[in-house]
N, C-alpha and C positions, 0 to 999 in steps of 0.2 A: 504494500500500500504506500503511495507517495506521501511524503510528509506534508503537514498542513501548511498553508500559505497565508500570510498576513501582510497588511500594508506596512510600509516602512514606519509610519507614524505610530501605529499600534505596537509594532515590534519594539520600537525604541522606548515607548512608554512602559511596556511590560518589563523590559530590561532595567529601566531606571527604578521601577518599583521593587523589583527583586533585589537590586543592589542596595537600595536604601534599607530594605527589610533586614539585610544581613549586616548593616552598619549600626550595631548597637540596638537593633530592633526598631519598630515603629512606635511613635508616640500615639496616644489615643486619637489625637486630631488627624495624624497621618493615616492611621488605620481606618478612620471613617472616610477620609478622602479616597483611599484605595478601594474601599467597599463601594463608594459612589461611582468611581471610575469603572469598576468591574461590571456594575449593573447598568451603566449608561448605554452599553451597546453589546449585543451578543458576541461580536468579534473580540471585544475586550476580554470577556470572560474566557473565551476559547484560548486566546493568546496567553492569559495568565495561567490557566490550567496546564497548557502545553509547556510553558517555561518552568513551572514548578515541577512538572513530571520529569523534564529533562534534568533539572537540577538534582532532584532526588535520585534519579538513576546514576548520575555522575558521582554523587556522594557514595552510593552503594558500591560502585565499581572501583572507586579509587580511594576508599577510606576517608579519612578526614582531610587529606592534603588538598584536594580540589576545592572543597567547601571553604577551608580556611583561606585559600588563595582568593576566592571570590569575596569573602567577607572583608578582606583588606583593600579591596579595589578603590574605595572612596578616598584613599590617601593619594591617589593619582588623579589625573584629569579625567573628565567624562569621556573624552575621546579614547583614552587608554582603557578606561573601564569597558566600553563597548567592544573594543578590539579584543580585550582579554576574554570577555564573555564569548565572543565569536570563536577565538582559538580553542576555548574549552568545550565547544560544541553545543552551547545553548542556543545559538542563533543560526549560524550558517549550516552546521550539520543537522540541526533540528528542523531546518526548512523555514525558519522565520524570516530570514533575509536572503535574498538571492544575489547573484553577481551584479545585478543592476542597481544596487542600493547606492545612496549618496557616497558612503565611505569608499566603496569600490571605485566609483567614478572618479573621486578625488585622487586616488592613488594611481589610476591607470591613464588619466588624461594627459595630453601634451602639456597643458598649462592648468594650474589649479591654485586655489587659495585655501588657507586654513580658517578656523573660526576667528572672526574679527579682523582678518587680513584683507587688504586691498592690494591689487597688483595691476600695473599698467604696462602694456607692451605695444610695440609697433611692428607690424608685419612688413615683409619686403616690398609690398606694393604701396606702403605708406598708410595703410589702415591702422588706426589706433583703437585699442580695446582695453577697457578697464574692467577687471573682474571684481565683483563684490565678494563679501564673505562666503565661504564654503561653496565656491563655484568652480566649474571645470569645463574646459573647451578642448576640442581637437581642431587642428588646422591642417587643411589639405589644399596646397597650392600646386597646380599643374600648369602645363602650357596652354590649356584650354579653359580652365575654370579656377575660381577661388571660393573655397567652401570652409566656413567655420561652423562646427557643430557644438551647440550648447548641451552638455551632458548633465549639468546640475547647476543650480543657482541663478545668478543674474549678471548681465554684462551691459556696458554702454559701448556702443560702436560708433566710430566716426570714420566713414569710408574714405579711402584714398585711391588715387589712380596715378600710376606711372605714365609718363608721356608715351602715347601710342598703345597703351595697354587696353585691349578690348575684351579681356576675359570677364565674363559676368561674375558678380559676387553674390553669394547667398549665405544667410545664416540659417542653419537647420536645427530643428528640435524633433522630438519624437512625434509631435503633432503636425509638422509640415515645414514649409520653407518661408523665409522672409527675404525678399529681394529689395535692397535699398535703391532708391533713385537719386543718388547723390545726397547723402543725408547723415544725420546723427540721430541715433535712436537707442532706447533701452529695451532689453528683453529679459523677462523673468520666467523661469520654468517652474511650474507647479506640478503636482501629481496628475491633475486632471485637465490642465490647460496651460497655454503659453500666453503671457501678458506682454503687450507691445505698446510702447509710448514713443511717439515721434517728436523729437526736439527741433529738428530742422529738416527741410526737404519733404520727402514722402517715401513710403515703402509699399510694396505689393506683398500681401499675405496670401499664401496658397496652402490651405490645409491639404492633408494627404488625400482626403476625399471631399468633394463639394467645391462650390464656387469660391474664387478668390476675391479679395477686396483691397483697394488702395486706400491708405489713410495718410492724412497730411500732417504738417507741423501742428503741434499743440493738440493732437488727438491721441486717444487711447482706446484700446480694445483688447479682447482676449479671444483665443481660438482653440478649438479642440481639433481632433483629427477629422471631424465631420463638418464643421461649420465655423464661420467667423461671427462672433457676437456683435451686438450693436455698438457702433462707434460713439464715444463720448468725449467730452473735453478732458484734456490731460490733467491729472491731479497737480496741484501746485507743488513746486520743488521736487519733481519726480526724481531728478538725478542728484539730489542733495547728498545721497550716500557716497557719491564719487568724491565728495569733498569732506567725508567723515562726519556728516550731519544727518540727523533725522528730524524732519519738520512734522509736527503734529498740529492739526487744526481741528479742534473739537472732536478729537479722536477718542474712541472707547478705551478705557484703561486696559481692558483685556486684550485689545488689539495692539496697543502700545507694548504691552508685556511680551506678546508673541514676536513683535518686530525686534525688540531689544534682545530677545533670546537668541536670535540668529547670529548675534555678534558676541556672544558670551558662552564659554564652555559650561554645560549643565542645563538645568531647568529653571525657568522663571514661572512660577505658578501664581495665578491671580484668583483670589476667592470670589465666588459668585456674587456675594453681596456688594462688592465694590467694582466688579468687572464692567458695569454699564456706566460708571462715572465718566464724564467727559473731561478731556485735558487738552491744552494747547501749549506749545512751546517748542524750543529748539534744543535737541539733545545730542551730546557728543558721543559718537559711536566708538571712539577709541578708549572711552572710560565708562563702561556700563554701570559700574558701582556708583559713580558720580551721578549718572543719569537717573538711576533708581532713587538715590537720595533726594534728587531735585523734585521727584514726584511728591514727596512728603511736604514740600513747601507750598504745593498747590492744592492738594487733596487731603482729606482726613484719613490717611492710611499709614500703616507701618510697614517697614521692610524687615522681614524676618529671615535670617541666614541660619538654616539648619546645618549646612556646610557651605563652603565657598561655591559649590556647584549645585546647591539646592536652595533656591530662594523663593520666598512666598510674599505676596503683597496682600496684607490683611487690613480689615477695618481697624482704625485706631481705637485705643481704649477710651471709652467715654469719660472715664474718671480722670 
C-alpha cells in the first residue's frame, strides 16, 4: 500500500507539533491548540496520527536513541529540525513530503535563498532578478530561448535585452508561463496559484490550459493551470520586500503574522481572538523580532516566545 500523502503545509505543521511535544512537553494552552488544530480538518488528524505512528515505530526499532535525538531538535533551527525529522524517516520515508517540497526545491535549484534572505542576480542577457525569502529558480538560456522557472517563493524580474538578441523570454511556474513585454514584474508561487503584479510595461499570462491574458502596469492577478483570475489594481508597495520592507495597510493581524513568518525560522502563531484586529505600518523584514514588538505599540497584544522558533501573538492581559 502506498504511503499517505499530505500537503506541505499540513506536513510541516504536524512536524512542528510533534517536535514541540517532545521539547519538555506541551503546556495546557498548547495542548488545547493542538487539539483544535487536529479537529479543524480531517487531513490534520490523519497527518498527526501518521507522524505519531511513524515516531512510535522508530522508537521501537531503535530504542531510545532516535527519540532522544528528536527530543533535542529544538536546540537547533527549525530548518535543521525538519531536515533531521526527514532523515529519521518521519517525513520523506513516511510519505508526508515528496521530492517536490519547498526544502527540496531550495537545495536543488540553480539559485535559491534561505529564510529571511534576499538575493539579486543578473543574467547574461542583462535581466535582473531579485529572489525573496525561501525562493528558488532554475535558469535555462539557449541560442533560441531564455527561460526562468520559479520553483518556490517569489521573485521580481526586470527584463533585459542584449543588442540584437531576439530570443523570447518567459518565466515558468507549475501553472503556466509569463511572457514579459519589456517590463518589470513580480511573481509569487503558491500551492494552488501563481500571483503576478506588473510594475512597468505588460506581461502575457498563459496558463497550461485555457485562454491567456495580458495585464498592464499597476495591475495584479493570479492564475491556476486552468484559468486567469480577474485583473485588479496592484496592491500598494507590492515590491517593498525587495527593499527589506513590509507595508501593511489595514491588514488583518493574522495575515501580518503569516507574512512575517516567511522571513523568520519557526512558527508565528496568532490567537483567534486577536487575528481579525487591523494594523497599518511599515515593518523591517531583516529584524522580525523588532517587527513583532512594534505590533504591541499599536494593538492590545502580547508577544509570547515559547522558544526562539515558536512565537505566539496573544491578547494582552486586561489587568
